[in-house]
N, C-alpha and C positions, 0 to 999 in steps of 0.2 A: 482344504478338501473334503466334499461333501461324507457324511457318514455312509456305507454302503447295507443296507437292511434288506435281508431276505430273508422273506416270509412262509414260504415254499420249498420243499424238493422240488425242482424242476427238470424238468427234461433238456438238460441242454448239453451239447456235445462241445462246447466251447467253453474255456475258465474266463466265462463274462457273466454281468448280471444283465440280465434281460428282462425289459418290464412290456408290458400288455398294454394294449388300449382296443377297445372295442367302440367304433365308429357310431353314433347313434345319435347323428345330428340331420337325418334325413325328414323332411315334411309326409311321406307318406301317401302322395296323392293317389297313387292307384290303389290304395286299401281304403281312400275313403276321408284322408289326410288324419288316420289315426297314429300314434306313438307305436310304431313297427315294434319297438323292446319289449313292451308291452303286449303284442298279441298272443294269444294261447295256441300253444300249439303240442299237442298232444297232453293236455290238462297243464301245462307249464308256460309262463312267458316267455318268448322268445330268447332273451336276455338272459334267461337262465340256463337253455339250452348251449348257448355260445361259452359263458361262463366257466360251465362245466366240463368242457372242451379246452377249455384256454389256460383256465387256472393253475393248473398242474404242472405246466409246460413254462411258465416266468415266474419271477421273484416277487413281484407286485402286478394290479390287474389294476384299471381304472376305465372308466366310459366319457366317449368326448360326447357333450350334449349341450346345448344351450337350456334346457325344459329345466326345470323344479328338481332338485336332486333327488328327494325322497323316495319316489318311487324306483329309485336303483342303488337304494341300503341294501349292502353295507358297503357299496362299491364308492369309490373318490368319483366326483363328477368332476369332468376338466371342461367348463365353457370356453369357447375361445377369444380370444385376445379383445379389448373393445374395438383395435383397429382392424380387428379381422372378423368381428362379428357377421356370422351369416353367409361367409365367403365359402362355404362349402368346403366338401372333406381333406383339400390341401391345409386348411386354417385349424381344424382337430388334427392332424397329424402334428403341426406346428406346435399348438398345446401340448400335445402328449409329449414330443421332443424336449420344451420347455420344464415340462416337470420332470421326465426322465433326467436329464442333465442336470436339473438341481439337486435332485435325490440321491446322484452318482450311481446312475447305471452307464452298462455302457452301450445298448440297442434300445430299440423300442420294435414290438412286433404289431400291426396292425390289423384289423379282421372289421367288417362289418357287421351290425346285429342280427342282421336278416341272412345269413349263413347258418344255420344250423347243425351242418354236415361237416365243420372246418376240421381237417384232421387233427387225432391227438399228437401226430409227431410232428406238426407243421414248424415249430421253431430249430427240432432237431435237423428239418430238410432245409429249411431258408438261411439260417444262422450261416456265416463263413464272412469271406473278404468282402466287403461291399457292400453295397444297397440290394435288394433282390426281391423279384417277386411271382407270385405262383401262377402258373398256368393249368388249365385241364381241356380236355378234350379240344385244344386247337386256337384256345382262347384266354390271352395274357387277363389279369387279374390286378390292376395296380394298386387296389383297398387293400389286398391282401398282401401285404410287404414288410419287410426285417429293413430297419433303417438303422443304423450305427449313428451314435450322436454327430460324429466327424462329418455327417450328410446335414447338419441343421443350419448352418451358416447358407452353403449353397442353395437348401431350399428357401430360406428365409430372402436370398437374394432374389429367387427367381418369382416368388408372393411380389417382393416391392415391384418388380418388374411388370407387373399384373397378370400374371400367369394363373392361373386355378386349376387347371387340367391336370388330374393324376397322369394320364399318360403320359403328358411329358415332363412330368418330375419325374418321372421314374426309368425317363429314355435312357438306355445303355444299365440299368440293372441288370445282375442276373435273373434269368426266368427259370424258374425250377417246376417242372413238369411234375402233376399227379394225375394218378387214375384211378378213380370208385366207382361203383354204382349206389346210393344217386352222387351224381356231380357234387364233389366235396366243398363246391365254390359257387354253386347256386344261389341265386338271390331271390329271395321272395316278394314281387312286386306286385302280386296279384291276388285276391281270394283263391284263383284258380292254382296260382303257385302254392299257396296255405294248404289248400286240400290235396295235393299232390306229396306235398313234404308229410302231409298226416298219414298217408296212405303208405309212403315209406317206411314210419318208424310202426307201423302196427304189425305187431308179433307174427311170422309164420303160422299158419294155421295146421 
């Protein structure tokens, strides 16, 4: 059995080893084709905001991306497997589950790189029996999910059948509601979204 290595004191309500994965494989078309992870928000790259909020909740943290790994250092970068290359976030989650299983983890938490307000108690809220996804303001967010390693085979079979939609992969998962202002799972998909996030992060006068 693979050795379990915990590198941080994670906020974890269960006796589990939970790894984290930041999904950073999008093309950022509505942002002009830029790498969203490196977009500046309040003077820092987007990925730094997400890393700060998630790193203390998980034992280890990695990035799902097919880009060059240097800009993501010191986080390890997990590219899609060759047979899944460029096939969307489900391919990234499978790469994350491959890594987590190989390293002896029990589960994987996934969040997109463009969610800078992801809750600091995300793991404590999502972890539990079976897979779970986040929900806020009446909307489910299948890209923000908790995936036990036991889900790996089923997701691989779904992918092999040609399914790529995360909402289908997460069908039947527990939905955990969050409520905060700003929306903890708002995606920054446009320059207007980025400007709104900047305003939300300004200190109150």
